[in-house]
C-alpha positions as CSV (number, residue, x, y, z in Angstrom):
1,X,-24.9,16.2,9.0
2,X,-25.4,18.0,5.7
3,X,-25.1,16.4,1.9
4,X,-22.6,17.8,1.7
5,X,-20.2,16.5,4.1
6,X,-21.6,13.2,3.5
7,X,-20.6,13.0,0.2
8,X,-17.5,14.5,0.9
9,X,-16.9,12.2,3.8
10,X,-18.0,9.4,0.8
11,X,-15.6,10.3,-1.7
12,X,-12.9,10.5,0.8
13,X,-13.2,6.9,2.1
14,X,-13.2,5.4,-1.7
15,X,-10.3,7.6,-2.8
16,X,-8.5,6.0,0.5
17,X,-9.6,3.0,-0.5
18,X,-8.1,3.6,-4.1
19,X,-5.1,4.7,-2.6
20,X,-3.8,1.8,-0.8
21,X,-5.4,-0.2,-3.6
22,X,-2.8,1.5,-5.7
23,X,0.2,0.6,-3.2
24,X,-0.6,-3.3,-3.0
25,X,-0.2,-3.4,-6.7
26,X,3.3,-1.4,-6.9
27,X,4.5,-4.1,-4.2
28,X,3.7,-7.2,-5.8
29,X,5.8,-8.4,-8.1
30,X,5.5,-6.3,-11.2
31,X,3.3,-7.1,-14.4
32,X,3.2,-6.2,-17.8
33,X,0.1,-4.0,-16.9
34,X,1.8,-2.3,-14.3
35,X,5.2,-1.8,-16.4
36,X,2.8,-0.4,-19.2
37,X,0.5,1.7,-16.7
38,X,3.8,3.4,-15.4
39,X,5.3,4.4,-19.0
40,X,2.2,5.7,-20.5
41,X,1.0,7.9,-17.3
42,X,-2.1,6.8,-16.3
43,X,-0.6,5.3,-13.1
44,X,0.6,9.2,-12.7
45,X,-2.8,10.7,-13.4
46,X,-4.3,7.5,-11.1
47,X,-1.8,8.9,-8.1
48,X,-2.0,12.5,-8.8
49,X,-6.4,12.2,-9.0
50,X,-6.0,10.1,-5.2
51,X,-3.7,13.1,-3.5
52,X,-5.9,16.0,-5.1
53,X,-9.1,13.8,-3.5
54,X,-6.9,13.5,-0.1
55,X,-6.5,17.2,0.2
56,X,-2.8,17.2,-0.5
57,X,-1.6,20.5,-0.9
58,X,-0.2,21.8,-4.6
59,X,3.6,21.7,-2.9
60,X,3.5,17.6,-2.8
61,X,1.1,17.3,-5.1
62,X,4.2,19.0,-7.4
63,X,6.9,16.9,-5.5
64,X,4.5,14.1,-7.0
65,X,4.4,14.9,-10.8
66,X,8.6,15.4,-10.5
67,X,8.6,11.8,-9.5
68,X,6.5,10.8,-11.8
69,X,8.0,12.6,-14.7
70,X,11.1,10.3,-14.4
71,X,8.7,7.4,-15.4
72,X,8.0,8.9,-18.6
73,X,10.7,7.7,-21.3
74,X,9.9,7.3,-25.1
75,X,12.7,5.7,-25.7
76,X,11.7,2.7,-23.4
77,X,9.4,-0.1,-23.7
78,X,6.9,-2.0,-21.4
79,X,9.1,-4.6,-21.3
80,X,12.4,-3.5,-21.0
81,X,10.7,-1.7,-18.0
82,X,9.5,-4.3,-16.6
83,X,12.5,-6.7,-16.7
84,X,14.7,-3.6,-15.2
85,X,11.9,-3.3,-12.2
86,X,11.5,-7.2,-11.2
87,X,15.0,-7.2,-11.0
88,X,14.9,-4.3,-8.2
89,X,11.9,-5.8,-7.0
90,X,13.7,-8.9,-6.6
91,X,16.7,-7.1,-4.8
92,X,14.5,-4.8,-2.6
93,X,12.2,-7.8,-1.4
94,X,13.0,-11.3,-2.7
95,X,16.7,-11.7,-2.4
96,X,16.9,-15.2,-1.2
97,X,20.2,-14.4,0.6
98,X,19.7,-11.1,2.2
99,X,16.6,-8.7,0.9
100,X,17.5,-4.4,1.2
101,X,14.4,-4.2,2.9
102,X,12.1,-7.1,4.3
103,X,8.4,-6.4,2.9
104,X,7.1,-8.9,5.9
105,X,6.0,-6.9,9.4
106,X,7.9,-9.6,11.1
107,X,11.3,-9.7,9.6
108,X,10.9,-5.7,9.3
109,X,10.3,-5.3,12.7
110,X,12.5,-7.7,14.2
111,X,16.3,-9.7,13.9
112,X,15.6,-11.9,10.5
113,X,17.5,-14.4,12.3
114,X,15.2,-14.5,15.1
115,X,12.3,-15.5,12.7
116,X,14.1,-17.4,10.4
117,X,12.1,-20.3,8.1
118,X,8.9,-20.1,6.1
119,X,7.3,-21.3,8.7
120,X,8.1,-18.8,11.2
121,X,6.8,-16.2,9.2
122,X,3.6,-17.8,8.7
123,X,3.2,-18.6,12.9
124,X,4.8,-15.3,13.9
125,X,2.5,-13.4,16.0
126,X,2.3,-10.3,13.6
127,X,1.5,-12.9,10.7
128,X,-1.2,-14.4,13.3
129,X,-2.7,-11.4,14.5
130,X,-3.0,-10.0,10.2
131,X,-4.8,-13.0,10.0
132,X,-7.2,-12.7,13.0
133,X,-8.6,-9.0,11.7
134,X,-8.9,-10.2,8.4
135,X,-11.0,-13.4,9.9
136,X,-13.2,-10.9,11.7
137,X,-14.0,-8.5,8.9
138,X,-14.8,-11.3,6.9
139,X,-11.9,-11.8,4.9
140,X,-9.9,-14.9,3.6
141,X,-6.8,-14.7,2.8
142,X,-6.0,-15.9,-1.0
143,X,-3.3,-18.5,0.1
144,X,-2.4,-19.0,-4.1
145,X,0.6,-17.0,-3.5
146,X,1.9,-18.9,-0.5
147,X,2.8,-15.6,1.5
148,X,2.3,-15.0,5.1
149,X,-0.6,-12.9,6.2
150,X,2.0,-9.9,7.3
151,X,3.2,-8.9,3.9
152,X,2.9,-5.3,3.4
153,X,0.8,-5.8,-0.1
154,X,-1.9,-7.3,2.0
155,X,-1.9,-5.3,4.5
156,X,-2.4,-2.9,2.5
157,X,-5.4,-4.8,0.2
158,X,-6.6,-5.5,3.5
159,X,-6.8,-1.3,4.2
160,X,-8.4,-1.1,1.0
161,X,-11.4,-3.6,1.9
162,X,-12.2,-1.6,5.1
163,X,-12.2,1.8,3.0
164,X,-14.2,0.6,-0.3
165,X,-16.9,-1.0,3.0
166,X,-16.6,2.4,4.9
167,X,-17.4,4.4,1.5
168,X,-20.5,2.0,0.9
169,X,-21.7,2.0,4.8
170,X,-21.7,6.1,4.2
171,X,-23.6,6.1,1.3
172,X,-26.2,3.9,3.1
173,X,-26.2,5.3,6.0
174,X,-25.6,2.4,8.0
175,X,-24.7,4.1,11.2
176,X,-24.0,0.7,13.2
177,X,-21.8,-0.7,10.1
178,X,-20.0,2.7,10.2
179,X,-18.7,2.5,13.8
180,X,-18.0,-0.8,13.2
181,X,-15.4,-0.6,10.2
182,X,-14.0,2.3,11.9
183,X,-13.1,0.4,14.8
184,X,-11.6,-2.2,12.3
185,X,-9.6,0.4,10.3
186,X,-8.2,1.9,13.7
187,X,-7.7,-1.5,15.6
188,X,-5.3,-2.5,12.4
189,X,-3.4,0.7,12.4
190,X,-2.6,0.6,16.0
191,X,-1.8,-3.3,15.8
192,X,0.0,-3.2,12.7
193,X,0.4,-0.5,10.0
194,X,1.4,2.3,12.7
195,X,4.3,0.0,13.6
196,X,5.9,-0.4,10.4
197,X,4.2,1.4,7.2
198,X,5.8,5.0,7.4
199,X,9.1,3.8,7.9
200,X,9.0,0.9,5.5
201,X,8.3,3.5,2.7
202,X,11.2,6.1,4.0
203,X,13.8,3.1,3.6
204,X,12.3,2.5,0.6
205,X,12.9,5.5,-1.1
206,X,16.5,5.6,0.7
207,X,16.9,2.2,-0.5
208,X,16.3,2.4,-4.1
209,X,17.5,4.3,-7.0
210,X,14.9,3.1,-9.5
211,X,12.2,6.1,-10.7
212,X,9.4,3.5,-10.3
213,X,9.9,2.6,-6.6
214,X,10.7,6.6,-5.8
215,X,7.5,6.9,-7.2
216,X,5.7,4.5,-5.6
217,X,7.4,6.0,-2.2
218,X,6.7,9.3,-2.4
219,X,3.2,8.2,-3.1
220,X,2.6,6.1,-0.1
221,X,4.5,8.6,2.6
222,X,2.7,11.9,1.3
223,X,-0.8,9.7,1.1
224,X,-0.5,8.3,4.6
225,X,0.8,11.8,6.2
226,X,-2.8,12.7,5.1
227,X,-4.6,9.3,6.5
228,X,-3.0,8.0,9.7
229,X,-1.8,10.0,12.4
230,X,0.7,9.1,14.0
């Protein structure tokens, strides 16, 4: 393998890790830092940089810029945007009666009535298998948020972790570690992300009129198309 190819592979692995990190942050309950980044353009610049590193087309990057431009408004402060984002986040994912879109793999793929109740969520096959994947990769799911392991943001964080490890293994030219991590990545994609990732973000794009979450959906769909071969 030439040095140029090796360097490119390292950069791509870290770019994919950054991509998954951006998405995972975007799918947690919004905080002030995220709202500020949306408004000052730093979130948008990071998104465009990542898509360029993933070799997305100029046409796709132009679409991303268009979605991101809708976020920047001199008339709105971060606190106002944060309130609006939290209200939309609750409506989309966290409404106690009926969220517009389930952020848990179990509920997204199955009738919510069949998996009702917090205990069932934690003990669902998807949550238990996701936790198994994390554990086998040496990752302990932090229970502070008391979220089942099949929360979309948690699954994305795991992919972030795997691709960061892959980038490091590539830098060190550790062939055995690269093979092991690639197997973990492929396994998790097949067992989890491929089953609902693309569809989740397509539904998010359909369900929301909020510019922030439209931009998140756009970023996700462009990136996942490049990363995951469905």
